[in-house]
N, C-alpha and C positions, 0 to 999 in steps of 0.2 A: 841672901839679898832681900832688901826691903821692897815692899810694893809701892810703885809709883802711881799706878792706876789700878783701881779695883771696881769692877761692876758686877753686881749680883742681882739676878732676877729682873733685869730691865725690861719694861714693857711699854710700848707706845702704840696707840691706835689713832687713826685719823677718821673723821666723819665728813661726808658731804652729801648733799641732796641728790646729786647725779650718780655718785658711785657707792653711796652707803658707807658702811663701816669697813675699814681696811686695817689689818694688823701689820705694822711696820717692823716692830721688834717684839718678840714673844718669849720672855723669860731668859734673856741673853746674859751670859757671864763672860767676863774678860779680866785677865790678870796680866799686868805688865810690871816686871820687876826692874829695879835700878840697874842701869848699864846695858839693858837689852836694846837691840834693834829688832823691833817686833813687827812682823807683817800682819796686816789686818785685811783679809781677803774675802770676797764674796761677789756673786754675779750682780749685775745692775738690778736695783730694786730689792736687794737682799736685806737691807737695813743698815749698811755700813755708815752712810752719811747721817742717817737719823740717829744712830748711836753716838757719833761724834758730836752732833749738834746738841743732843741731850746732855752729854757730858760737859759741854761748854756753856750750857744754859741758854741755848738758842731756840730750843723747843722744850716744852714741859713734859717730862715723863709721867706716865700713868702710875707706874709702880717700879720698885727696885731701889737698890742702895748703890751709891757711887762715891768714890773718894779719889782725889787727885793730890799727890804729894802729902798725903796724910790728913787732908781736910775734906769735909763733906762737899760734894759737888751736886748741883751748882751753888748751894746756899752760901758756902764760905770760901768760894774761889777767890774773892777779893784779897784774902790773906796770902795767896801765892801768885798774885798777878805778875810780879816781876820775875817769876821763875819759869813761866810757861810761854811758849811760842806756838802758834797754830795757824794753819791755812786750811780752809774747808771750801770745796767747790771752786767755781771758776773765778779767776782773778778779776777784780773790778777796781779800776783806778781812773783818776782824772786824766783824760787823754792829752790835754794841753800842758800838763806838768811834765817835766823831765823826770827820769828815774831818780836822779840825785835829789831833786826838790821833793819828790814824793816821800822818799825815805827820811829826808831831813825834817819834814813836817811831822811824820809819824814818830820820829825820835823825840822831838820837842814835846809832842803830846804825851808821850810815855815817860818823860823825864830821863831820857837816855842821852848821854853826850853825843853831839853831832859828829864827832870824829869816828864814831862807830859806822857811819854811813859808808865811808870809803872801804872800811874793812869788810863789811858784808857784801858790798858790790864786788869786791875782789873774790870773796869766797864763792859767789855764784857765777862768776865769769862775766860780769857786766861792767867792770871798771872802765873799759874803753867806750861803753855805750851809755854811761850814766847821764851825759849831758844832752841826750836825744829825747824828744818828746815821746811819751808812752804810746800815743796813738799811732806812732810809726813802728812800734815793737811788734814782732811776730808773737804768735800764741806762746811759743816756747820761751821767748824773752820775758813776756808778762808772767809766765809761771816762775821763772828765775827771780823776777822782782818780788813776787809774792813770797817766795822762800826767803829772800833777803829781808823782807819786812818781819818775818817770823824770827829771824836770827838777831834782830837789833838788840834785844835785851840780853844776849848771850845766855839763853835759857838752859835750865837743867833738864827740862822736858820739852821735846819738840814733837808736835802732832802734825803730820803732813797727809793731806788727802789728795791722791793722784799727783805727786810732785813732778812726775816725768811726762805729764800730759803736754803734747805739742812739741816735745823735744826730739831732735834728730838723734841718730845713734851715738854721735860724739857727745851730745848734751846729756843723754841718758847715762853714759859712762861717767861723765863729770859729776852728775848728781849722785851716782853710786859712790864715787870716791869721796864726795863731800860728806855723805852720811857715814861712811866708814871713819873718816877723820873725826867727825863729831863724836862718834861712839868711842873712839880711842881717847878722846879728851874727856870722857865721862858723861856725855850727854845721853839721856835715854830718848830713843826715837820710836814713835809709833807711826808706821807708814802704811797707808792704804794705797793699793795699786792694782791695776789689771794686767801689768806686765809681769807675769809669773816667773819667767826666767830671771828677771832682775831681783825679785823678792828672794828667790832661792840663793842668789849670789850674795845679797846684802844682809839678809836677816838671819839671826840665830834662833829666833822663836817665831811661831806663827799661830794665828787664830783664824779659823775659817767659819764664816757665817753663811747660812742658806735659809731663805724664807724666814728670817728673823730669829733663827735659833743657831746656837753654836753646834757645829758638827765635827770639829777637830780643834785641838789645841796642844801645844807642846813644842819641844825643840824640833827644828825642821828635820833633822836627821831621824829623830824618833818617829815623827809623823810619817815620813817616807818609808821607814822600816816596817811600819805596820801594814803597808801595802806591797811589800816585797814578796812575790810569789816564787822566788828562786827559779827564775826562768833563764834559759840559755838559748841563744841563737846558734844553730849549727849549720855549717855548709860543708858538703861532701860531694864527690863526683857522682855517687849513686844514692840519691835521697831515699828512694823506695827501699833499697836494701838496708840502709841505715835505720829507717823507721821501723822496719821489721825486727832488726836486731835489738834496738832500744826497747821496743814494745815487749819483746820476749824476755827482756831483763827486768820487766816490771815498771818501766818508766813511761810516764804519760807524754805522748808525742803528738804535736799538731803539724801537719804538712802545709807548706806554702809553695808558691811558684818556684822559688829558687833557694829555699832554705827550710829547715825544720826548727820548731820551737819545742824544747823539752822543759816540762814543768816539774816543780817540787824536787829540785836537785840541790842538795846541800853542798856538794863538792864537784867541781867541774871535771876532776879526774875520773869520776864515775862514767861520764859520757865518753871521754877519750879512750879510756881503758876498754870499755865494752865494745867500742867499734874497732879499736886497734888490734885487739886480740883476734878479730875475725877478718883482718886485712882490709878494713875500710878506714881510710886515713882522713882525718879531719883537716879541712882547709881553713876553717874559721870556727872559733868557739868563744862567743861573746856573752857576758852576763847582761841581761835586760833588767836594769834597775829602774824603779819608778821615779819619775820626776814630779815636781810640784804641779805642773800643768795636768798630768794624767790623774794624779790624786784629786786635785781640785775638781776636775770634770766628773770624776766618779762620785765624789761626795755631794756635789751640787746638781747632779742630774735631775731631770724632771720627775723621775720615779723615786728619788731618794726619800722624800717625805710627803707622800701623796695626801696625808690628812691635815697638813698644816694649812691654815687659811691663806688665801691669796694676799700678796703683800702690796703695799703702796710703792709707787715709783718715787725713789729718792729725788729725782730731778724735778718734781713738781710738788714740793712741800708747801703747805699753806701758811706756815709760821716762820717768822724771822727773816733777816736779810740773807742774800746770797753772796756775801762778800767773801773773797778768798782770803784776804788778810783780815783776820778778825781782831778788831781792836778791842779789847774794849774794856776800858776801866769800868764803865758803867755796868758791864755784865760780869765783871770779875776776872776776866782773862784778857791780857793784852798781848796781841801777837806782834 
């Protein structure tokens, strides 16, 4: 697969009289290959949005190398304007415009046929609400409109920052289905989200950033496998007796109120056979596999990187607009 986004050694600091020097991104690397649905995860203030803004030319990086679709970013982004769609941060639209009019104006500004407007409204589930004024939209509807604006040019690369923000459970599932359908159509998607269960369902690859540095990257299943401690939950009628037998067999056992956890077991039959041979019958034997949330919390915990400088809060950046639908031919990327 070819690289669609490459970031090497990205560094960005901010300075202010009140707060002094703050490191937002500190030598960060990111690789997104063609056809991936790639999750970009990190706590608030970890540098996610700063990274995306630097990639799109909305803030100036201090150091590092970046490419998008084979061209230098942000210097040569104009060459791939028509192939990239992006939304970053909170949606900002003219409240008195309807959703349909908003997208029609964006389409004309970007040289896109206006018949794409109805298509993208259909894609994001707003076809029946397109003639309503945006000021009457809920947060979730505005987020859908922002995604629709990013889809206008039928992009090869779609960059989405918190696309499920404000959506109800049904809307989140629709957004998941949309991203899957785009991936099946050959679109590469980079999605930043704090809804980790959704990222695990949607994405095939993931990069995790903490305090401006990459702490994990790879296929989702491989990242999770690296944190698999081969644990099993065990329930029996006599937990104390079971713990004694398992411990005598050389297995590491942790007791809990109504169950045991056995660690470092490659084969579940080891547990059931050890107990069964002594007449202790297992009522439940369940593998405890790590999920993305548990891995994320372990990797981004406050003690994970104590020597890394304190980071800037992405929600209060001093440079660039805070538009969700980033237009912008003048900056080299049209969303």
